[in-house]
N, C-alpha and C positions, 0 to 999 in steps of 0.2 A: 673442198668443193662446197661444204656447208657454209663456209665464210663467204664464198662468192655469191651463193644464193641469197643469203641474208642481206648482203650489200645491194644486190639488184632489187630486192623487195623494198628496201628503204628508199632506194632511188626512185622507183616507180610511185611509191606513196607520196614522196615529196613532190614529184612532178604533177601528180593528180591534184594535190592541194594547191599548187601554184596555178594550175589551169583553172580550178574553181575560183580562186582569188581573182585572177585576171579577168575571167568571164563576168563575174559579178560586178567588178569595178567598172568594166567597159560598159555594161548594161546600164548601171546607175548613172554613169557620165552622160550617156545618150538621153536617158529619161530626164535628167536634171535640166538639159537644154530644151526639152519639149514642154514648154510652159504656156502654151496658148490655152485660153479659157475653153475653147471649143473641144479640146482633147483632154481636158483635165480629168474628168471622171474615167475616161478610158485608160489614161495613164495610171491612175490609182489602182484600177483593177489589174493592170499588167504587173504593177509592183507587187500587189498582193499574191498573184499567182507565182511570180518568180521567187518570192520569199518562201512560200510554202514548199515549192519544189526543191530548192537548193538547201534550205535549212535542214530538210530531212536527210540530206546527203553529207552534211558537214559534221564530222565527229570530233573535231578539234574545238575545245571550248573557247580558246583565245580567238580563233578565227570566227567562231560563231558570234562572239561578243563584238568583234570589229564589224561583222556583217550587219548586226542589229543597229549599230551606231550609224553605219552608212545608209541603211534604209530609213532611219529616222531623219537624217539630214536631207535625204532626197525627198521625203514625203512632206516635211515641214513647209516648204514653199507652196505646195499645192493646197494645203489646209488653209494657209494664210490668204492665198488667192481666192479660195472658195468663199471665205468670210467676207473679203473685200468686195467680191463680185456680187454677193447677196445684198450687201449694204448699198451698192451703187445701182441696183435694179430700180427703175422708176416705179413709183406707186401708181396704181391704176384703179380708178373708181369702177363700180359695177355699171353695166350697161342697162340703165333704167330707162323705160320708155318715156317719151315726151309727147306733150300735146302739140298738134300742128298749129293751134290757134295762138297759144301764149308761151310755148316752149317749157312749160312746167312739167314736172314729173307726173305722169298720168297713166294709170293702168285701166284698160277698158277692153271689153270684148262682148260679143253677142253670141250666146250659146243656144243651140237648137235642141229642143226636147219634143220630138214628134209625138203627137197624140196626147199631149198634156196641156190642159187648158190653163188660163191665167189664174183662176182661183186655186187650183191644185199647186201651181208653182209658188204662189204666195204662201200657202200653207207649208210647203217644204222649206221655204226660206225662213219661215217663222220657227220651225223646228231646228233648223241649222244654227241660227244665231244664238239660241238659248243654250246650245251645247258648246259652241265655239268660244264664246266670251265668258269669262269668270264672273263678271257682273253684268248680265244681260240688260237689266233695267237701266243701268248707268251708261250703256253703250248706245242704245237706240234713241234716236232723236224724234222720229215720227214714223207712223205706219198707216198707210191708206189702202185698205183692201178693195175699195170700190175702183180706184184709179190704178191699182196695182203698183204700189211704190213703197219703198222703205228707205229711210235715211239713218245712218249711224255716224256718230262722232266719238269714237273711242280713242284710246292712247295705249302705248306700250313702251317698255323700257329697253334701251339698247345698252349692251355691256361691252367692256373691253378688259383685257388682261393687264394687271399692274402688280409688279413684284410677286408674280406667281398666284395672285388672287383675282377673282372675278369681281369687277366693280362697275357700277352704273355710269355710263358715259353721257346719256341723254334720254329724254322722254319725248317720244315721237307721237304727234297727234295727226289725225287724218279724217277725211270724210269718205264714207262708203255709201254709195247709192245703188239700190237694186230696183230695177223696173221690170214689169212682167206683162207679157202679151201671150195670147194663145199660141202654144208651140215653141216659145222662146223667152229668154230673159237676158237682161243686160246688167253687167256690173261696172261700176266706175269707182276708182280709188283716186282721189284728188285732194287738193288743198293740204298737202303734206307739209307739216311745219314742226319746229322744235318748241317745246315748252320753255318760254322765256318771259322776261318782263314785257316785251313787246313782240309783235308777230315776227317770227324768224323762219322764213321759207327754207325748206331743205335744199333748195337749189344753191344756196350760198356755200354749202359744204363742198361744192365742186371746185371752189377757188384753189388753183394750184399754187398760188403765192401765199396762202395762209400758213403761218408758222405751225399751226396745229393740224396740218394736212393728214398726218397719220391717223390721229383720232377721228378726224372728220370722215375720212374714207372708211374707217372701221364702222362708224355709225351708218354710213350709206350702205355698206355691205349687210349690216344687221337688218336695216330696213328692207332692203331688197329681198333678203331671205324670208323675212316675216311676211311680206306681201305675196311672195311666191307660194308660201305654205298656205296662206289664207285662201288664195284663189283655188289651189288644188283641193283644199278641204271643202270649200263652197261648192265646187263642181261635183264632188263626191256626194255631198249632202243633198244637192238638187236632183240627183238621180234616184234617191230613195223616196218611195211613196210616203205621203204624210200619215196615212193610217195603215197599219199592218193588217193583212187579212187573217181572220181566225182560221184555225186548222179545219173547222167543220164547214167553212164556206167553200162550196164547190159547185 
């Protein structure tokens, strides 16, 4: 009877291994046929879950080795498709605002500051630009406290990644105009151009047929992020009183 029991145990063990082998093979065959980009990430997740579940159940080293090979062969096409899909994705420039008059890149808004007169707004702007620009005297072009206006003509560097290092891709120049009235002020960012031998407007970087489209769009994104940060910093600075009250003023 012992011989019969041993024979039955081996038979069941062999059957279980065959069932596992057949199940894994059938699942991988189905997943290998499921190659649409839409379902790629979902397929990879399913493969990972199936591998973790059944690898823990397989105690046969040879079968485990074969299973690993099968999973690798099934996963390889999806990895290649993911890389190909990423390369084929169209490059998209940032959504930079445009002037209705000349279609040039143009950032403008009128911000309300209730209860704050023109003189105080001018003083706040004066404090702001001295903190924001590393070289304030080199950034400001003119300042008129009587008429409530400031004009700046600064520049900044745009960068891109090259061979794992951060390198300068362009120098962007622009004009910032601040105007003040009682209870409100207006900012304008315009005449944006690249430093070159001749005037080179930033709008040229939107050319989709330019062979340097990737670098151009990178510069546009750098510029858009810079101007967005400038506007946020300006608005925060314009909310701060020009003179801080002393502790004993009450």
